[in-house]
N, C-alpha and C positions, 0 to 999 in steps of 0.2 A: 506634900511632896513638892520640892522646888521644881518650877517649870521653866525657869530661864537662868542659864548658867553661862558665865564667861570665864575664860581661863587664859593663863600665860604659861607656856612650857619653855624651859631652857636648860641645857646641860653645859658642863664645863667646856667641852670641845665644840658644842653647837652643831653636831653632825647627826648622830644616830638617835640618842634618847630623846632629844627635843621633839622629833617628828613621830617617834613611836608612842610617846606619851600623848601627843595631840590626837593621833589617830585613835588611840584607845578611848579617850574621853568622847570624841565625836561619835564613835561607834556605839558607846553606851547610850548617848542621847538618841540615836536613831532606833536602837533596840527597845528603848523604854518610852519613846514618844515625848521627849521634851527637848527644848532648844538648847544647844550647846555651840558656842563659838570659841575657838581657840586661836590666840595669837602666838605664833612661834617666834622666838628670838634665837635664831641659829647663827651659824658662822657667816651666812649671807646677809644677816641683819633681820629686822622685824618684818614678818610677813603676816598677811591676813589680820592687819592691825584693827584693834577694837575701836569702834567709833564712840563719841560721847553719848549718842543716843542708846547704843547697845549697853554701855556701862550703866547709864541712868536707869534703864529698864531691867537690869539684871537683879535677880533675887540673891545671887551668890557669886562670889569671885574666888576662883581657885588659882593659886600660884604654885605650880609644880616646877621648881627651879633649883639648880645647884649653885647658881650665882646670884648676886644681889640684883633685885628688880626694884625700880623706882615705883613706889606705891602711891605717889601723890594724887594721881588721877582717880584713885579709888577711895578717897576720903569720904567717910560716911557710909560706905558699903560694907556688908558682911564679907570678911576676907578670911580665907583659910590657906595657910602656907605649908607646903610639904615638898617632897623630892620627886623627880620624874619617875623613879622606879615604882612609887606607890600608884601612880596613874597607870603605868604599864602592867603592873601585877594584877590589880583589881580596881578598874575605873569606877564601877558602880559602888563598890564598897567605899572608895575614897569619897565619892559624892555624898553618900549617906553620912560618912564620918564628918565631912565638911558641914553638912546641914546641922549636925548636932553641936559641933565645936567652934564654928566660925564666929568671930567677934567683930564688932564695928571697928574699922581702922581709924586711927587718928589720935588716940589718947596714949600717953606714955604708960607703959606697963601692960598694955592690951595683949592678951594671948592670941597668937595666930598659929594654930597647930602647936608645934613644940617650941615656937619662937616667941619671946617676949619683946614686943616693940619698944625701942628706946633703951634696951639693956643689951649688954654683950652676950651673944649666943655662946653657949659652952663649947660649940663646935665652930666658933667664929674664925679661928685661925685657918682651918682647912677651907672654909667657905671663901674667905678673902683670897687665899692663895689660888684657889680654883677659878675665881673670878678674873684674876690677873692672867692666868693661863689661857682662858677663853679668848682674851683679846690678843694674846701673843701668838697663838697658833697660826693664824693667817700670815703673819710676818715671817715666822719660821719657815713655813712651807714655801712662800714666794721667794724668800732670799735663798733658801736651800736649793730650789730648782734652778734659779738663775745661776748660782755658783756651779751647779752640775752641768748645765748646758754650756756655759763658757769654758769650764774646765776640760771638756772634750777637745777643744781647739787649742789647749795650752801645751799639749805634749808634742814636742817637735821631734821629727824623725830625720835620720840621715838617709843617704842614697840607697841603703840596703833595707830601709824600713824599720830600723831599730830605734827605740826611744832613746834620745841622747840628752834631752833637756826639757825642763818645764818652764814655760813662759810664753808670752805673746809677742808675735812679730808685728809691731805697730806700724811698720812701713807698709804692710799689707792692709787694705781696707777692712777685710774680714777680721784680721788680727786686732786692728784698732778698735773695731766695734766690740769684739769679744772681751778685750781688755777692760773696756768701760762697763760692759755687762757684768763682768766679774767684780768690778768695784761697786756696782749697785748692790750685788749680793752681799758684799762685805759691809756696806752701809746698813743694809737690812739687819744683819746680825749685830752691828754696833747699836742700832736703835732698839733692837728686840728687848734688851735688858731694861733700859729706861721705860719702854712701853709697858712692860710687865709690872714694874714698880709703880708706875703712875696709876694703873688700874687696880692694883691691890689697895693702894691708898684711897682711890676713889670708892672702893667697896666699903672702906672703913668710915670715911668722912665726906664723901661726895666730891663734887667738881673742884672746890677750892684746894684740894690736896693733890690734884693731878700734876700741875706744873712743878711744885716744889719736889715731889717725889721723883719725877722724871729727871729733873736737874741734879738732884742728889745722887741718883743711881748712875747717871752719866759721870759725875765727878768721881764717884767711888770706883768706877771702872776705867778711868783715864790715868794711865801711869805717869804721863807728863804733869798732870795736875797734882798727883800724890807724891811725885818724886820717887817712884818705885819702879821695879822691873815689870810688873804686871798689875792688872786691876784686881778688884775684889770679887769679881764674878757674881754668880747668882746669890751667894750667901749675903754679900753686901747689899744687893738689890732688895732682898727680903727684909733685912734689918732696916734699911732706909725707908722702905715703904711703910713698915709698921710704926717707926718713930714719927714719920711725917703724918701718917694717918691719925694717930692718937693725939699728936700735938695740935693738929688742925681741929680735931674734934673738941679739944679743950678750948681753943680760941673761939670756936663758934658759940660757946656757952657764955663768953664774956659779954657784958651789957655795954655795947659800944654807944657813944653819943649819937643821938638821932641824926645829927647833921652829916655824919660820915657813914651811916648805915648802908646807903645805896652802893658805896664803893668797897664795903668791907669784904664781900666774897670775891670780887674781881681784882682788888688791888691790895688792900690792907693785909688780909690773911695770907695770900700767896707771897707777898713781900716778906712778912715776918717769918713765915715758915721756911722760905728759901734761905733767908739769913741764918736761921736756926740750924738747918741741915748742913749748910756750908761749913759752919763752925764745927759741928759734930764730926763731919766727914774729914775735914782738914786736920783737926787737932786731936780727935779721939779714936774713931774707928777705922778711918781710911787705910792708914799704913799697916796696922796690925792685921786686919783682915786680908789685905793684899799680900802681906808676907806669908800668912797662913795658907792662903790659896796657892801661892807660888810654890811653897814647900810641898803641898798636897800633890800638885800636878808634876812637880819634879820627881817626887817619890813614885807616883803612878807610872810615869814614863820610864823611870829607872827599872821598876819592877817588870813592866811589860817588855823592856829591851833585854833584860838579863835572865829572865825566867820565862821560857816559852809556855810552860803550863799555866802561868798566871793569866794569860789572855783567855784561855779556855775557862778558867774559874770565874774571872770577872764577867765574861760573856754569859756564862751559865747562870750566874746570880741575877744579872739584869734580865735575862730571858725569863727566868722563873718568876720574877716580879711582874713582868708583862703579862704572863699567863695566869696570874693568881686571881685577879678580880675583874677581868674583862672590861677595862676602861675605868675602873674605880681608882681610889687614891693611891694604892700601891702601884698600879699600872702607870698612873700619871707621874708618880715620883720617879719611876725608872726612865720614862720618856724625857722628863725634864733633866734628870741627872745626865743622861746620854747627850742631850743637846748642850747642856752646860759645859761638860768636859770638852766636847768638840769645839764649841764656840770659844771657850776660854783658852784652849791650847792653840787654836788658830791664831788668836791675838798674841799669844806669848811666843810661839815658836814658828809661826807661818804655816802655810798649808802643808808643806812637806813634813813638818814635825808635829802636826796635829795628832791627837789621840782619837782614833776612830772606834776603838773597841766597844765602849758602852753604847754609843749611838747606833752603831751597826748591829749590835746584838739586839737592841730594842726593836729595830725595824725587821730583823729576820724573824723575831718571835711573834710579831704582832698579828700575823694571820694564821698562826699554827692551830689555835683552838677551833675556830670555825671550819677551816679546811680539813682538820683532822676529823671532826664530826662528820663532815660530808663524805670523806673517804671511808670512814667506818660504816656509814649507811649504805655504801656500795659494796664493800667487802663482806660485811656481815648483815646483809639485807634482812635475813630472817629474824634478826634481833631488834629490828625497828618496826614500829607500827606505821600504818599508812600516813597518819598525820605527822609523825616524826620524820618520815622521809621527805615530806613537803617542806617542813621546817629546815631539814638538812640542806635542801636545795637553796633555800633562802640564805642559810649560813654560808654556802659557797659564794653566792652573789656578793655578800658583804666581805667575806674573807679575801676574795681574790683582789679586792681593791684596798686591802689593808685595814679593815674595820673589825676589831676584835669582838664587838658587841653581838655579832651574829651567833655567838655561843651561849648567850644568856638564857634563852628558853630552856636549853638542855641542862645548864648549870642549876637552874631553879628546881627542875624536877629531880635531878640526881647530883646534888652538889659535891659530895665526896668523890664520886666517880669522875665527874667531868673536871673538877679542879685538879685532882691528882694527875689525870692524863694530860691536862693542859700545861701544868707546871713542868712535868717531866719532858714533854715534847718541846716546849718553849725553851727550857734550859738547854736541851741538846742543840737546837738550832742556834741559839745565842752563843753557846760554847764553841761550836764548830766554826762560825764565821770569825770569832775572836782568834782561835788557834790558827786558822788558815790565812789570817791577815787580810780579810776582805774589808774593803772601805766603801761605805755607803755615803755618797754625796747628796743624793736626793732622788725622789721618785716614789714608787709604790712599795710598801713593805709586804710583799707577797712574792711567790715565784715569778709573777708577771713583772715585778720590778726590774728584773734583769734586762727587759726590753723597754720598759717605760721608766726612764730616769738614767742615772749614771752610777754604776757600781764598778769599782776597780777590784779585780779578782784574779787569782792565779791562772785559771782557765776561763777566758772570756765567756760569759753567758752561763757556762756549765756549773761553776763552783757554787754560785748563789742558789741556783735551782736545786742542786744536790743537798746543800745544807738545810734549806727550808723544807725540802721534801723529807729529809731524815727526821726532822722534828714532827712534821705532819703525820708521817707513817707511824712513828712511835706513839703519838697520841691516839691515832686510829686503832692501833693494836691493843692498847690498854683498854680503850672503851669497848672494843669488840669482844675481847675475852672476858671482860668484867660483866657485861650484860647477859641476861638470860634470854633465850629464844622467846619470841612473842607467840602467844597462843593463836591457833588458827581461828579466825573469826567467821562464823556462819553468816549467811545473807541476812537472816533475821536479827542476829546480834549486831551486824554491821549497821543495819537501819537504826537500831536503838543507840548505837555508839555515835552516829552522826548528830543525834539530838542532844548529846552531852558536850559541854565545852572540852576541848582538847587539853590534856594536862600541861602541854608545853606552851600554853598561852600565859601561864603564871610566870612572869618575868621578874628577875631581880638583878641588880647590878653587881651584887656581891660585895 
């Protein structure tokens, strides 16, 4: 039995699963009396960093990550690579599986879990995209909140208190500062797309690919460079990132003369790759993609302007996607789509003409599942066990700050029930905010967001709470009526039950 284990945990958002996986592995070590140290690579950066001594003394290295992790420091060690959900669901089972299947890292073709080192993973596309998202999320949040804060001061009133104009009075010191704060938020959203592309390319081909991909994505989203009315949006960024990533990967295989090898990664490859992507964007993909994205957003805006019901349908679809897999790929796709539509339409039409529907629907739906479970545990208390009620309280803590992953333990135990309820409630919340023209600028995606952040809504504070609570209540009702009452547990049975692991510790991302 392995006595010394080190691990790294990381998820795409760097928030929930990173730390849940770390805690599960450390708890397994404590329960079975062997050493486990886990380095977390979350949104705040690397914490509890592994030392060279700890790595050298380790019998086994576990990488539980949704994003690319640099394995160079583990050369010569037995490494097993998996996803955070495996550590959350069954940490001891994962450690035993790693003992059996871990291989020495360092040789091309070495198997590490389901990944073959040196060869393209069959799920590589999703993994590279998620890696880029993990670096982009802090930029999105920071820029969005700055825009929201500044935007509060941009609505000018007349003597009767009526909103008459949107803009900043730069003659006033506060207006001058808020104008520039708003500009900083806009800069953040301008840089968000190149940042995303840079780290997708980095996931494919490492650091030499970052600069060319960032420059290429910026060019593909600069209308003045392309000679178009709008940029290519996220679609162009994804295409640029993969073109650069695999082009750089090819360049790294070239046998460069020894005399220039020291400058190959910092000068030669970035220069050649930047020249390559400039030509590709300027003469091949830039204008067609920009035209297609412009037509897409023109059509989307025309549809939402002329057909009131379309906003409900679009919001419901996005909301349903958010509620489907609790932070998984479908959830992340909806979040990115909403962000992309808002960002791209702000660039094309200005803040007054931006399309808020998908982004607002995503935020309205993001807390529905965990808060719905919590509400169900209160309204239908007899249908929840004591341990489930404790987990429901934890789900409330995560849901109220907009973290969908609080629903995962329940989804693992009753997937059909919880996913159905979550999709229905999330779709209702998303559809309602779309239909009622609610505009989410930034803040927390839960009922609390009406106070923490800035949301433009027909009835200040009330509309957002009503829409999100409608979705939460529907989810709670479906769960409550679907579940069967829990049997009454005697004192003796309760004592035996405490000795068994709770069902809802089996966690899965979906």
